[in-house]
N, C-alpha and C positions, 0 to 999 in steps of 0.2 A: 742912303743908297747903296744896296746892298754891293758889296765887293770879296773878291775870294781871289788873291797873290799867290801863285806857287813859288818857290824859290828851291836851291839846293841840288838841281839837276846837273850832269856832267858828264864825263866821257870815266868810265871805271873798269880795270879790267876784271875779267871773271874771276869769281871767289871774292871781291870786294866788296865794299859798303858804302851807302850814301844815305844820310837822312835829309828828307824833303819837308818843307815846310809850305803851311797853307794860313796866310795870317788874312785874318777875316774883318772886317769892320761894316758899320750901317744894320747890324741886328743884334739881337742877344744871342749869344752863340751857346747858351746852354739851353735853347728851346729848340734847335734844329740837330738834325742826324747830319753827319758829316762823313763822306766818303770820299776815297781814293779811286780813281779810274784811269787805265791805260789804253791808249790805242796806238798800235804798229801801222805802218804802211800796209793799206790794202787787206787790213781786218778791221772787225767790227770794235767798237769801244767795249771793254770789258770791264766789269769789278774787281776790285783789288781788294779793299777793304775798305769798313765803315763801322762807325760809333756811335752812340745815342750820346744824349746831352749828359746824362750822369752817368756814364760810363757803365750802365749796366749790361747793356748789350752790345756785343762786339762780332762783325761777321769778317771772315776772309774768305778769298777765291781759294779753289783746291792748289792752284799752281803755286802760291805763294804761302801756303800754312808752313810753320817752322821756322820762316825765313824772313818773313817780313812782321812788324809790329806796328801798330796803330796806336797813337797817345793823343792827347789833349789838354791844353791848359787854357782854361776858362779866363783865367787871370789875365792872360798875355793874348787873349782871343786868337788864340793860332792851335793847328793840328797839325802832328808830324806823323811822317810814316818812316819807320827806321827800315831800311833794307839792307839784308845782308845774305852772303853766299849769293851774290849776285850772277846769272846765266846771261848768256847772248839772247835766249829768249825774253828776257825781260827789257830788252830794247824797246822802248817807245816812247811817246809823248804822255806825260802823266798828268792829270788834271783833279783837281780837289772840286766839292760840290756840296750844295747844302740842301737838305729837305725840310718840309716840314713833315711829312708823312713818315714819321720818327718809326714806327712799329714795322710797317712793312719795308721801308727803305732798308734799315739794318737788317731784318730777317732775310732779304734775298739779293742786295747790292745790284738790285737793277737800276740802270743809267738812268731810263723814263722816270723813274718815281722821285727825280732830285731836279730842283726849280732852276736854281743859281749856279754857274760855273766859272771857276778861274779861266785863265786863258793857256795856262799848259806849262810843263816845264820837260826838256828833252832828256831822257836818259839813254845814254849809249855804254853798252857792255862790251867791251872787245878787246884783243889782244894786240 
């Protein structure tokens, strides 16, 4: 059974940092693209960052480029999202997801290309 479980969310002040983790099980992580997405109240779910199985391709959304870094540790079946210089606009529920459509998923960050989803973790950036 494919499972993705996010952790690491919380409340942080503007300018602060958080590291999110996505623990996976039930599938061979190296054969999937993994993406991070977020959804704020009243807004559509948007792509934050995606990474291919061999780290050959990485995609970032425009709003997080230079601030967020995605990485993966296949030995631990875990994908990370390091978030620095956080802004109030980054407040959202963050989800990780897995896709077998590796090339197109990582090239576009489109949520519809990801078949398996976690339950999400809340990130709140506020003073």
